C-alpha positions as CSV (number, residue, x, y, z in Angstrom):
1,M,118.3,-167.9,75.8
2,T,120.2,-166.3,78.6
3,K,118.3,-164.8,81.4
4,A,119.5,-161.6,83.4
5,N,118.7,-161.5,87.3
6,N,115.1,-160.0,86.9
7,N,114.3,-163.1,84.8
8,Q,113.8,-161.3,81.5
9,P,115.8,-162.4,78.5
10,S,119.0,-160.5,77.9
11,C,118.6,-159.2,74.3
12,A,122.5,-158.8,74.1
13,L,122.8,-162.6,74.4
14,T,119.9,-163.5,71.9
15,G,121.2,-162.3,68.8
16,D,117.6,-161.1,67.7
17,A,118.5,-157.6,66.1
18,K,114.7,-157.1,65.3
19,T,113.5,-156.7,68.6
20,C,116.8,-155.7,70.3
21,C,118.8,-153.0,68.6
22,R,117.7,-149.3,67.9
23,V,119.1,-145.9,68.3
24,E,117.7,-144.7,71.7
25,S,119.1,-141.1,71.6
26,L,122.3,-138.9,70.7
27,I,124.4,-138.0,73.6
28,S,127.4,-135.8,74.0
29,V,130.9,-136.4,75.5
30,D,131.9,-133.4,77.7
31,D,135.6,-132.5,78.0
32,R,136.2,-134.8,80.8
33,G,135.0,-137.9,78.9
34,Q,131.7,-138.1,80.8
35,M,128.4,-138.7,79.3
36,V,124.9,-138.8,80.6
37,L,122.2,-141.5,79.7
38,P,118.8,-140.1,79.5
39,K,116.7,-140.8,82.6
40,D,113.8,-142.5,80.6
41,L,116.3,-145.0,79.2
42,R,118.0,-145.6,82.6
43,D,114.5,-146.1,84.0
44,R,113.6,-148.6,81.3
45,A,116.9,-150.4,81.6
46,G,116.7,-150.6,85.4
47,I,119.9,-148.8,85.6
48,K,120.5,-147.3,89.0
49,A,123.4,-145.2,90.7
50,G,126.2,-147.5,91.6
51,D,125.4,-150.1,88.7
52,K,128.2,-151.3,86.8
53,L,128.1,-151.4,83.0
54,A,130.5,-153.5,80.7
55,V,131.6,-151.5,77.5
56,I,132.0,-153.6,74.6
57,S,133.7,-152.5,71.6
58,W,134.1,-153.6,67.9
59,D,137.1,-152.9,65.7
60,K,136.8,-152.3,62.1
61,D,139.9,-151.5,59.9
62,G,141.8,-151.0,63.0
63,E,139.5,-148.6,64.6
64,V,136.7,-148.7,66.9
65,C,133.5,-148.4,65.1
66,C,130.7,-149.4,67.7
67,L,130.4,-149.4,71.4
68,A,127.6,-151.1,73.5
69,L,127.0,-151.1,77.2
70,I,125.7,-154.3,79.0
71,K,124.8,-154.6,82.6
72,A,127.6,-156.3,84.4
73,D,125.4,-158.8,86.2
74,A,123.8,-159.8,82.7
75,L,127.3,-160.1,81.1
76,A,128.4,-162.4,84.1
77,V,125.4,-164.7,83.7
78,G,126.2,-165.0,80.0
79,V,129.9,-165.6,80.8
80,K,129.0,-168.4,83.3
81,E,126.7,-170.0,81.0
82,F,129.0,-170.0,78.2
83,L,132.1,-171.2,80.1
84,G,130.2,-173.5,82.5
85,P,130.3,-176.4,80.0
86,V,133.7,-175.9,78.9
87,L,135.1,-175.6,82.6
88,K,133.0,-178.8,83.5
89,D,134.8,-180.9,80.7
90,M,138.2,-179.8,81.9
91,T,137.7,-181.2,85.6
């Protein structure tokens, strides 16, 4: 299981949908394309001003059907753990 910087498992990388995925809230997109994540969700996720989030999309039948946000630092840890053995074998 991959760990994020705060030593907590990154649910995005565990594949355990029972404990990981749920509808948190409905948000609106304004005419400039901006959205606001609810404060309680930002607090629980430890998202602060200036944090970077990766936007992940899934396509179905040629259209984007799902979007997910992953903290960039957690994504970087996962990529390093995934690619580390591959890159090691190449050297």
